[in-house]
N, C-alpha and C positions, 0 to 999 in steps of 0.2 A: 411547339413542335416537340413531340416526345422522341427521345433518343434511346436506343437500346444497343446491346452488344451483339444482337443477332444480325448476321450478314445474310446475303442471298444464298438460298440453297440451289441445288442444280436445276430443279424444276423451274424455280423462279427466274433464274438466269436465262433459261431457254425462252420463257415467256417474254422477258424484258427485251432480249435481243430480237425476237420475232416481231415484237411491237414496233421497235425502231426500224427494222427492215421494211415492214409494211408501210410505215410513214415515208421512208426514203423512196420506195417504189412509186408511191402516189405523187411524189414531188418530181420524178424523173423528167417530165416534159419541161419543167421550169429551170432545171439545173444548167448552170453555165460556169466555165472556168473552174475555180477552186471550190465551188459550192458544195459538192459532195464531200470533199476532204474536210471542209470546215464543219459540215454537219456531223461527220463521224468524230471529229475532235470534240465538238460540243457534247455529243452523247457520251463519249468516254469520260470527259471531265465531270459531267453530271452523275454518271453511273458511279464513279469512284467517290464523289463528294457526298452523295446521298446514301452510301452503302449501308450505314448503320441507322438509317431513319425509316420509320414505318408510319403509315397513316393510322388514324384511330381505328379504322376497319381491320388493321393488321397487315394489309398488303404493302409491298415495298413502295417507298415514297417516290422513287424514280418514275413509277407508272403515271403519277400525277403530271409532272412537266411534259411527259411524252403525250399524254392525252390533251393537254392544253395546246401543244404544238399541232396535234391533229385537228383540233377545232379551228385553230388559226388558219390552217391551210384549207381544209375541206369544207368548213361551214362559213368562213368569212372570205376565204380566197386569197390570203396573204402568201408571200413567196418565201424563198429560202432564208433570207436574212431574218425575217420575222420568226421563222421556225427555229432558227438557231437561238434567238433571244428568248423564245418561249421555253426551250429546253433548259436554258440557263437562268430562268427568271427567279429562282429561289436560292441559287447557290451562294450568292453574297449575303443574303439575309440569314440563311440557316446553316451555313457550313464555313469552314475556315478559308474558303476561296475568297480572294479580294478583287477589287476592280483592276488593280495593277496587273494581276495575272490574266484577267479577261482582255485587257488592252494589249498585252504582249502577244497573245495568241490570235485575237480576232480583230484588233484595231479599234479606231475611235468610234465609228458608227455603232457597232454592236455594244460597246462599253457604255455609250451614252444612253441607249435604249434600256439596257439592263439596269443602269443606275436609276433611271426614271421609274422602272418597275419596282425596284427595291424601295424607293421612297413612297410609292403608292401603297405598300403594305400597311394595313392597320391604321389608315388615316382618319377614319370617320367617327372617332369619338370627338366631335368637332369643337374642341377648345381652341384657344388662340394659337397654341403652338402647332396643332395639326392643320389649322387653316393656313398658317404660314407655310407649312410643308406642302400643302396642296397647291398653293400659289407657285412654289418652285417647280412642282411637277408639271403644272400647266405650261411652264416655259418649255418643257420637253414636248408637250402636246403640240404646241404651235411649230416646234422645230420638226417633230416627227410623230404623226398621229398613231403610228404603230404601237407606241407606248400604251395608249388607252385601248386599242383594239386587242392587244395581247392580254391586258388586264381584264377586258371583257371576257375573254376565253377562260382565263383563270377563275374568275368569279362564277362563270357558267358551270365549269366542272365542279367547283366547290359546292354549288347549289345542288347539282345532280347527285352528289355523294354526301349530302348533308345529314342523312339519317343517323349515323352513329354519334353525332355531336350532341352534347347536353342541350336541353331545350332552351335554356337562357342564352346560350351562344347561338343557337339557330335563330332566335328572335333578333338578336343583335345583328347578325349577318343579313337577315331579311330587311331590317330597317335601313341598314347602309345601302342595300341594293335598291330599295324603292326610293331612297332619298337622292342618290346620285346616279347609280348605274343604269336603272331602267330609263329615266329621262335622257341620259347621255346616249344610250343605245338608240332611242327614238330619234334624237337629233342627228345622229350619224347614219340614220337610215337602216339600222340593223333590226328590221321588223321581227323576224323569227326569234332573235335573241331577246329582244324586249318582251315579247309575248311569253317566252319561257321563264324569264325573270319574274314576271308578274304572277304567272301560274304557280311556280314553286313557292314564292313568298306567300301567296294566299294559302297554299297547302300548309305552310308552317304556322301562319298567324291565325287562321280560321279553318282548322282541319275538318270540323263537322260539316260546315257549309260546302267546302270544297268536295269532299267525298260524296255528299248528297247530290251535288250537281253532276259529278262524274258518272254516278250511277244512272241519273236521269238521261244524260247524253247517250250512254251506252244502251239503255233500254230503248231509246228513240232511234237507234242506228238503222235497223232494218226498215222501218217506216220511211226514214230519211232517204235511204238508197232507192226505195221503190218510187218515192215522189220525184227524186232527181231524174230517173229514167223517163218518167211521164213528162217532166218539164223539158228535157232535152230532145225528146223524140221529134217534135215538129221543127226544131231548129236545125238539126243536123243536115237535112237535105238542102236547106237554103244556104247554110254555111259552106257546104261542099261546092255549091254553084258559084261561089266567089273565086274558086280555083286558087286558094291561098292555103299554104300549110298551116295547120292550127292544132292545138291540143286543148283539152278541157280538164280543169281540176275542180273539185268540189270539196272544200275544207270546212269542217265545223268550226264555229267561233271558239275562241279559247275560253276556258272556264272563267278566268278572271273577267273577260269581256262580257260574258253572259251575266255574271254576278253584278257587274257595274250597271248593266242595262236593267236588271231586276230592281236594283236600288234606286237608280236615277228616275226610272219611269214608274216605280212602285207597282210592278206587275208580278204575276206568278210565272214560273218557268213555262207552264203550259200556254201562256199568252204570248210568248215570244215566237214569232213565226219565222223570222230570218235567222235561224240557228246556224245556217251555213251560207257560204258565199260561193257562187259559181264564178270561176275565173276562165276566161277564154284568152289564150295566148297565141298570137300570130307570129309567124316567122317570115318577115319581109325585110327588104333593105331599108335603111334609115329614112330615105326620102319618101317612102311609101307608108311609113308607120301611121302618121296621122290620118290620111284619107281612108286607109283600110280599117283602122279602128272605128271610124265613124260609119263605114259600111257595115261593119259587124253590129254596131249599135242600131242601124236601120233594120237589119235583119231581125234583131230581137224585138224591137218595138213594132215590127210588122205582125208579130205573133202574139205579143203580150203588151197590155197597156202600161205605159211608164207612169211613175209619179214625178211630175216635173220638178218639184222642190227638192227631190233626192238626186238630181243629176249633178255630178261633180266632175268638172273638166280639168283634171290635173295634167293633161297633155299640153294644152295651150299655155297654162300657167302652172308649172311644176311647183310642188311644195318646197319650202325652204331647205329641206334636207335632201332634195333631188328626186323625190318620189314623183313618178309620172304614171298615170293610169286614168282611164275613163270609167267612172262608176255610175251606175243607174240602179234604181229599184223598180221592179215591175210586179204587176199582180199576176201570179201564176195560177195554175189549175187549183180549183177549190177556193179561190180568193186569197191565197197566201202570198205574203210579200217575199220576193226573192231578190237578193242583192246580186248584181252581175258586175264583174270587173273585167275590163277589156284592156289589153296591153300587148306590147311586142315582147319578144324574147329578151331584147336588151333592157326594156323597162322592167321586166320581171327580175332579171339578174340584179339590177340596181335596187329594186324594192326588197329583195331578199338579203343582199349582201351590203347594201348601202355604200358607205364611203369607199370601201376597198374595191367594189365593183365599178364605182364611178370613175376611178383612175384607169380602169381597163378601157373605158370608152372616151377618155379625156381627149378633147379636140375634135371629136367626130360630129358634134352638133354645132360647133361654132359658138356656143353660148358661154357666158361667163361661168367660171367654176363656181357651182352653188355653195361650196364649202368655204371658199376663200373669204367671202364677206363675213361669215360666221367666225372664222379664225381671226380675221382682222379685228372683230369686236373683242375677242379674247385678248389679243395683243394690246388693244387700247386699254383694257382693264388692267393688264399687267403693268403697263407703263404709267398708269395714274398713281400719283403719290398718295395712295390711300393708306392712312395710318392704322385702320382697324381691319385685321385680316378676316374676322368673322363677317364684317360688312362686305368685304370682297367676295367671300363665299356666297353670300346672299345675292350679290350682283351676278355672279357666275351662274347661279341656279336659274335666273330669269332668262338666260341664254339657252336653256334646255326646254323651252316651251313646246307643247304638243300641238295646240290649236293656233291658227294663224289668221290674220286679216290681210287683204290685199288692197293697198291704197296707191294713189297716183299723184305725181307732181304736176304742176301746171303744164309742163311740156309732155305729159303722158307717160313718163317713166314710172314703172311699177316698183313699189317698195313692199317688202314682206315684213310684217311686224307681229309680235305675239298678240293673241286675242286679249282684249282689255287695254291695249296701248292707247295712249292719248295723243291729242294734237301736239302737245309739247314733246312727247316721245318721238313723234315724226320729225320735228325740227332737229332734235339731237341726232336722229338717224341720218338725216341729210348731211350734217357736219356739226362738230362740236361747237364751232363759232356761231353757226346759225342758231343752234339751240340756246347757247348762252346769251345771245344778243336778241332773242325773240321778244318783240313788244306786242304784236298782234298776230292772230292766226285766223285764216278763213278756211272753212270746209264747205265745198260746193258753193263757193262765192258768198257765203254768209259768215259774218264775224261770229266766232264762238269763244267760249272760255278755254283757256289753255288746257284745262283738265278734261275737256270733252272726249269721251271714248269714241274711237274710230270704228267705222263699219266697212265691210267689204264694198269696194267701188268708190269710196270717198276720194275726192280730189282736194288736195290740201296745199295752201300757199302761206308763206311765212313772211312777215314784215320784221326787219331787224333794225337795231340801233347800236352804234358803237358805245353809247353811254349806258346801255342796259347791262346789268350784272345779276346773276341768279341769287335768289334769297333762300333761306332755309324752308320757307313755305313751299317752294317749288318741289321739294322731295315728296310732298303729298300729292302732286299732280302727275307723277310719272311712275311707270312700273318697270321699265327696261333697265338692265344693268348698266348699259352705256350711259343713259341719261343720268341715273342716280350717281354713278361714279364721277361724271364730269361736274355735276352740280356740287357734290361734296368737295371735289378738288378745288372748284372756284371759291367756295365758302372757306375752305381751309387756307387758301392763298390770302383771301381778304383778312381772315383772322390772324394769320401770321404778320401781316402788315400792321394791323392794329396793335397786336401784342408787342411788336418792335417799337412802336411809338410809346406804349406804356412803359416799356423797359427803359427807354431813354429818359422819360420823365422821372422815373424812380432813381436812376443813376444820378441825375442832376441834383435831386433832393438829398440823396445820401452823401454826395460830395460836399454840399453846403453844410451838412450836419457833421462832416468829418467822421463818417461811419463807413466801415468797410462793406463793399457790396456783396462779395461772395459769402462772407462770414455771417451776414444778416438776412439775406433774402429767404433762406429756408425758415428762419425764425418768423418772418412775416407770413409765409405760406401756412405754417402751423397755427399761428395766432388767429388768422382769419378763417381757419378751417377750410382751406382750399385743397384741391387735388394735386396741383403742381404749379410750377412757376408761371406757366403760360396763363393759367386762370388768374393769377395775381396781376400780371401785366395787363390783361384785358379788363380786369376790374378797375385798375387805375385809369386806363384810357377811357373807359365808360363812366368815370367819375363815381363809381360805386365805392371806391377807396380813394381818399384824397391824401396825397403825400404831405400836404401842408398841415394835416392834422395828426401826423405821426407823433409830434411832441406831446400831444395830449394823452397818447396811449402808452408811450414808452419813456423810460429814463435811459440815459446813455452813460455807460460805465466802461472805461477803457476801449472806446470805439465800438461797443456792442450794445444792441438794444436789450433792455430788461423790461418786460411787461410790467406796468405799474400794478396791475392786479395781483402780481406775484408777491407784492410787498404787503398786501392786506393781511390782517390777522386770519389765520385759518379757522374756519368754522367747522366743528366736528358734527357731522350729521348722525342722527340715531342709527344704530345698526339695524339693517333690515333682516327680517326673518325669512329664510329661504322658502319659496313656495313649493309645496309637494307636487310632484308630477301627477297629472290626471290619472285616475285608476284605469288600468286596462280592462276591457270587457272580457271576462274569462268565459262568457258563453260561446265566443267564437274563438276557436283555436287554430292558429296558423303557424306553420314553421317557416322561418325566414333564414335563408342560408343554412338549412338543415339544423337550426337551433330553435328551441321553444320560444314563443313570443314574449315570455316573461322578461327576456332581455331587451325587448324593443317596445317603444311607444308607437302605436299604429292606428290608422283610421281606414275604413273602407271608402274609396274614392266616390264622390257624388257624380262624377262625369260619366261613369259607366256602371255604377251600382253592382259590383260583383256579388254573386251568391255562391254557396257551397256547390261544388261541381264544375264551376267555371275554371278554366285555366287562368292563372293569375301570376303577377309579379309584384315586387315591392319597389317603390321609388322613394328615395330619401330627398325630401324637399329642402329648400334652403331655410325656411322659417316655419313650417307647419308639420314637422315631424315626418314619420313614415306613412306613405299612402299606398293602399293596395288597389291595383288596377286589373281589369280583365286583359288578357293577351290581345284581344281584338278591339280594345278600346280605341276610339278615334284619335286619341292623343299618344298611343303607344309608339307609333313610328317616330314621331318627333322626340319623345323621351329617350328611346333607345339610341337614336342617331346623335342627338345633341348632348345628352347627359348620360351616356353609357356607364360612366364611372359611378353613378349614383344608383344604378339598377341592382337589385338583389333578388336572388331566387326566392320564390314563395310558393307554398302549397297548403291546401286545406288538410288538417289532420282529422278533426271531428268537430261537431257542433252540438250544443245541447239546448234545443228548444228555441233558439233565437229566430226572430222573424226578419225577413229582408224585403225591401220594397223594390219593385221593378216597374217599368213603364212599357206599355204595349201600344202600338198604333194599329188600329183596326179600320179597314175600308170595306165598303160594300154598297149594295143598292138600297137607296133610301125608300123604305116602304111606309114612312110616316112615323107617328108616335110610338108604334110598336117596336122600333129598333132598340130604344133604350131598355124597354122592358125585356126584350129577348136577351140582350147582353147581360143585364144585371141578374136575370133569372138563372142563366146558365152559370155565371161566375159564382154568385152568392148562394143560390139554392141547390143547384145540381153538383157544383164542385166544392162548395163550402169554403170558398176563398173570400177573404176580407177585401173589399174595394176601398182604397184610400181616397181616390178622386176619379171623376169621369167627366169628360168634355167632348161634345159632338157637334160638328158643323156639317150642314148639308148644302149642296149646290147642284142644280140641274140633274136631280135624280141620283146623285152619288153622295155618300157621306164619308167623313173621316173622323174617327174617334180616338182619343187618347185616354187610356185608363191605367191608373196606378193601382197595383194589387200587392198583397202581402203573401209571400211564399216562404217555404222552409228551405228549399234547395232547387237545383237546376231540374231535377227529375220532375218535381211538382210543377215547375214553370212549363216545361215541355208538354206535360199532360194538359195544362190549361190551354196552351197554344193549339194543340192538336184538336181539343174539344171545340174550341171556337171556330177553327177552320172548317169543321164538319157541319156547322150551322148553315141553313139556307140563307142566300143573299149576302153572305160574307165572302169578299174577294181575297183579302190578304190580312194576315196577322203577323206582326213582326215586333221583336223586342228592340227598343231604341234607347239611346243614351239620353241623359237629362239635358 
């Protein structure tokens, strides 16, 4: 946070005060008691505390917490207490104001939320210490979810204003966001925020692809609006006949969503027909929501043929994050697929604002609070005696799943689990004791392996025994955080018992030898090259180390062990000649941290094969020196998130004649033997590009080829891709990682 001696000028003070008054005005319907007075106190405290601080853009810093507060209220739907905390969210971290002052002015609840927000700052260079910190913050989450909702707003505003940040910091923020915040936004039902997170992060990590898709979507807008009118025209008369208030929205899919579809289905932009979704929102009382939604579905399918496998009924069975909606895909005019979402105003509110909106309707449906079970899982993780904080973080991540499976108990109760969950995950989801004691599991009345992956609609029953205990192999059979945490906890408990027995055996032996325990146990740990005392005790209990043989390995002098090997005559080894470091390839010049690479040993990473012109970064590995990766490398997010402290800024300066290998995936219509000749002729003869390897497989009239070529830089690579795309019968050409 840069500090300056510049205070607010008159114009800035007017803007700041006007911004706060607008915020206060929008909150008026929710204000009670001392709310307005406390809001003004929070603003005055933050105004003074941040007076000498400015953002990288140059604007007064106080505008940031005010905008975070506005997002909290207007885009998420939080109330006055959360807005107060949002205004104060940076004062403890960045100014002399402390928590005691916050407590004296605003009381315990605001203080606890602000404390949680302070701890959340800068968490995700995910080493052990930060994982421990996250664990503490999650205690605040289960106490008051507003901590995370405010932090979501903070992250959203930081992303919206990320442009002035240095590129390497933008990438780190994007990695943190995609690792924790986007999945967490999804799990809390904040669809719009999750979508914006993903779009901005894509804009940061892959700007060329992002801008290209934005341009295509904009070019497609007029045609899309024309098609929409044609699609809705026959529906409107029938919808009006229902005599139910309704409104229709048509939103284009997000850029990141379009890109995911292009990659996952291996198609071109022009081949994606459902670029937008039509949403029909009805305004009816709660008791009429479900039947009227199905009436609307009937109207749509009277006019357009539905695709049965694309029908999703999340009204009867809401998603785990509370999402309710009826989805169908129909074949519209011209044979184009159109996705239609049908929901009530209440459902739409929850879909857009998630957790915060859910509380607005709490108790209206009579259903169990959809978030309580999820929060219970987090509480269970927090209560588990898990020694490894990084493992805890991995367990927590599995609670942020996007896709779900719906399975049933023998009594017909539905359980929602993440996609990929196994029969053993189900057992632990029912109860920790059921999972730990599971001896046999049946799915649809058939005995199955415990690691069998569950499918929608499966009915699962579990047989248990009090004599059963989890083993380490079970960790390979589960994916959920709850199951993994409970299995590790059980293993750790068993390990502690065995270690206790090993310690007792060692104590007895040392007493017999008249050797002090505390003075010698570390000598034993070091002698046997073990990590800690616990490993020593386990080795003794497992008879890998036998106390009865200590006499053979040690002499005893003055009550202490002396390793016998230490008394042997020292043998002097010949002096080794230092090995000269491998010569750095001077053909490729890269600056790392704004310094010439003469100061660094580096290699170009084989996972993404960067070429001059690619945006790159340097990663300091633990045992293989410096690696240069592309910014949009598939491993980039993981490296930035988990090893941010090893990331260095890198950029190309120049190159002199060096060649680079890249791999392309080419798909198209299989016209027979001429396919290979067409590709090789275009690449080798017309473009004068060297082909390193070529492999093609065809099936049912379609082929996919992988070709490795040698290029000088990204411009030459782009020229090759453009030329190949222009060939007849070629559908897609894309650069891939190794």
